[in-house]
C-alpha positions in Angstrom: -12.5 101.8 -5.7 -9.6 100.8 -3.5 -6.9 98.4 -4.7 -6.7 94.8 -3.6 -3.5 94.6 -1.7 -4.2 91.1 -0.4 -4.4 89.7 -3.9 -1.3 91.6 -4.9 0.6 90.2 -1.9 -0.6 86.7 -2.5 0.6 86.8 -6.1 4.0 88.0 -4.9 4.2 85.3 -2.2 3.4 82.6 -4.8 6.0 84.0 -7.2 3.4 84.7 -9.9 3.2 87.7 -12.2 -0.1 89.1 -13.5 0.6 87.4 -16.8 1.4 83.9 -15.4 -1.5 84.1 -13.0 -4.0 85.1 -15.7 -2.7 82.3 -18.0 -3.3 79.7 -15.3 -6.8 81.1 -14.7 -7.5 81.5 -18.4 -8.5 85.1 -18.1 -7.3 88.3 -19.7 -4.3 89.9 -17.9 -6.1 93.2 -18.0 -9.0 91.6 -16.1 -6.5 90.6 -13.4 -5.1 94.1 -13.3 -8.5 95.4 -12.6 -9.0 92.9 -9.8 -5.8 94.3 -8.2 -5.8 98.0 -9.0 -9.5 98.7 -8.9 -10.6 96.1 -6.4 -13.0 94.5 -8.9 -14.9 91.4 -7.7 -14.4 88.4 -10.1 -17.0 85.8 -11.0 -17.3 83.1 -8.3 -15.7 80.5 -10.5 -12.6 82.7 -11.0 -12.5 83.5 -7.3 -12.5 79.8 -6.3 -9.9 78.9 -8.9 -7.7 81.9 -7.8 -8.0 80.8 -4.2 -7.0 77.3 -5.0 -4.1 78.5 -7.0 -2.8 80.9 -4.4 -3.6 78.7 -1.4 -5.9 81.4 0.1 -9.7 81.3 0.7 -11.7 83.6 -1.5 -13.1 85.5 1.4 -9.5 86.5 2.3 -8.6 87.6 -1.2 -12.0 89.4 -1.6 -13.5 90.6 1.7 -16.7 91.6 0.0 -17.7 87.9 -0.5 -18.3 87.3 3.2 -22.0 87.7 2.8 -22.3 85.7 -0.5 -25.4 83.4 -0.1 -23.7 80.7 -2.1 -20.6 80.8 0.1 -22.9 80.5 3.2 -24.7 77.5 1.6 -21.4 75.8 0.8 -20.2 76.3 4.3 -23.3 74.8 5.7 -22.9 71.8 3.4 -19.5 71.1 4.8 -21.1 69.7 7.9 -21.5 65.9 7.4 -22.6 64.9 10.8 -22.6 66.0 14.5 -21.8 63.5 17.2 -23.0 64.3 20.7 -19.7 63.3 22.2 -16.3 62.0 21.1 -17.1 58.4 22.3 -20.0 58.3 19.8 -17.7 58.6 16.8 -17.5 55.0 15.5 -14.1 53.4 15.4 -14.8 52.5 11.8 -15.0 56.3 11.0 -11.6 56.9 12.4 -10.2 53.9 10.5 -11.9 54.8 7.3 -10.7 58.5 7.4 -7.1 57.5 8.2 -7.1 54.7 5.6 -8.4 57.0 2.8 -5.9 59.9 3.5 -3.5 60.3 0.6 -2.1 63.8 1.2 -2.3 65.1 4.8 -3.0 63.9 8.3 -2.9 66.7 10.9 -3.7 66.0 14.5 -4.0 68.7 17.2 -5.0 68.1 20.8 -3.6 68.2 24.3 -3.2 64.4 24.6 -5.9 62.5 22.6 -4.8 59.2 24.2 -8.2 57.8 23.1 -6.8 57.4 19.6 -4.4 54.6 20.8 -7.0 53.1 23.1 -9.9 53.0 20.5 -8.2 52.7 17.1 -6.1 49.5 16.7 -2.6 50.2 15.4 -3.1 53.9 15.1 0.5 54.9 15.3 1.6 52.1 13.0 -0.9 53.2 10.4 0.4 56.8 10.6 3.9 55.5 9.9 2.6 53.5 6.9 0.9 56.6 5.6 4.0 58.7 6.0 6.1 56.1 4.1 3.5 56.3 1.3 4.1 60.1 1.0 1.3 61.4 3.2 2.4 64.5 5.2 1.8 63.6 8.9 1.9 66.4 11.4 1.5 65.6 15.1 0.7 68.5 17.4 0.2 67.6 21.1 0.6 69.3 24.4 3.9 70.0 26.1 3.5 68.3 29.5 5.4 71.2 31.2 3.2 74.0 29.6 1.2 76.3 31.8 -1.8 76.0 29.5 -1.8 72.2 30.0 -1.7 72.5 33.7 -4.5 75.2 33.6 -6.7 73.0 31.4 -6.1 70.1 33.8 -7.2 72.2 36.7 -10.3 73.4 34.8 -11.3 69.8 34.1 -10.8 68.9 37.7 -8.1 66.4 37.0 -5.1 68.5 37.9 -1.7 67.0 36.8 -3.4 64.0 35.1 -3.7 65.9 31.8 0.0 66.7 31.8 0.6 63.0 32.5 -1.6 62.1 29.5 0.4 64.4 27.3 3.5 62.5 28.4 1.8 59.2 27.6 0.9 60.4 24.2 4.4 61.3 23.3 5.5 57.8 24.5 2.9 56.2 22.3 4.2 58.1 19.3 7.9 57.6 20.1 8.4 54.9 17.4 6.6 57.0 14.8 8.7 60.1 15.4 11.8 58.4 13.9 9.9 57.7 10.6 10.6 59.9 7.6 7.6 62.0 6.8 6.3 62.2 10.3 6.6 65.8 11.8 5.9 66.5 15.4 5.7 69.6 17.6 4.7 70.3 21.2 2.5 73.2 21.9 1.6 75.2 25.0 -1.4 77.0 23.6 -4.9 77.3 25.0 -7.0 75.1 22.8 -10.5 75.9 22.0 -11.0 72.7 19.9 -9.1 69.5 19.1 -8.7 69.0 15.4 -8.2 65.8 13.4 -7.7 66.3 9.7 -7.5 63.7 7.0 -7.1 65.3 3.6 -10.4 67.3 3.1 -12.1 65.6 6.0 -11.9 67.2 9.4 -13.2 66.1 12.8 -13.6 69.1 15.2 -14.0 68.5 18.9 -14.8 71.9 20.6 -13.8 72.3 24.2 -16.2 73.5 26.9 -15.0 75.1 30.1 -14.7 72.7 33.1 -15.6 69.6 31.0 -13.3 67.0 29.4 -13.1 67.3 25.7 -14.5 63.7 25.4 -17.8 65.0 26.7 -18.1 67.7 24.0 -19.6 67.2 20.5 -17.6 66.3 17.5 -18.3 67.9 14.1 -17.6 65.8 11.1 -16.8 68.3 8.3 -15.6 67.9 4.7 -14.2 70.7 2.6 -16.3 71.9 -0.3 -15.2 74.5 -2.8 -16.4 77.9 -1.6 -17.0 76.6 1.9 -15.2 78.3 4.8 -15.6 76.3 7.9 -12.9 73.7 7.2 -10.5 76.4 6.1 -11.3 78.4 9.2 -10.2 75.5 11.5 -7.2 74.6 9.4 -5.9 78.2 9.7 -6.2 77.7 13.5 -4.2 74.5 13.2 -1.4 76.3 11.3 -1.3 79.0 13.9 -0.7 76.5 16.7 1.8 74.6 14.5 3.8 77.7 13.8 4.1 78.4 17.6 5.1 74.8 18.4 8.5 73.4 19.3 9.8 70.6 17.1 10.1 67.2 18.9 13.4 65.6 18.1 
């Protein structure tokens, strides 16, 4: 059997030894050694606990789990509801998700000006959350980016999308000075807008030549062993890492 270099690397990145890792998982250190050196596949409970401890999904640490029927079932169970378009998401849903967030609020879109139009006091509520210790990350389009102009052309609105991006940053101008609110501009091609509130995630996929508001919205909630939410959050992090900090 081949060794598990992903697991070995994840331990090193987390600053954990085999001994300390095994103690936290409550397994024998020799068992962990076999996971690493012999590529042994742990029981599902240990895989999930290990993934939570290392901040990595189990299918990353153990590639052989990709066809696990229980993982597929958990991923399917992450879908709470599908809305036919963005406008059909009730305002109360946005308010409830934002109100209930205690750890993280991550927003990724080109402009998402609808948040300010439809959700009363949205920016002010974000500031309140940040002051309460919630990590708030705002990730919206750079009005000057080629990808923004291209998307505007594809939707048939030309420079209006870039203008909306500018409006969004003006809407959030007051919030950007609040401690705990992080903001970056991106120039990426977006395949979906993402709105994350702790373990809840609203995914608005994009369709070519159609405004994002006309596309469906998937209401997801992370479940241990599920992979859809983590899949999209990995995408968020990739765009975040490419973004430019807004001062």
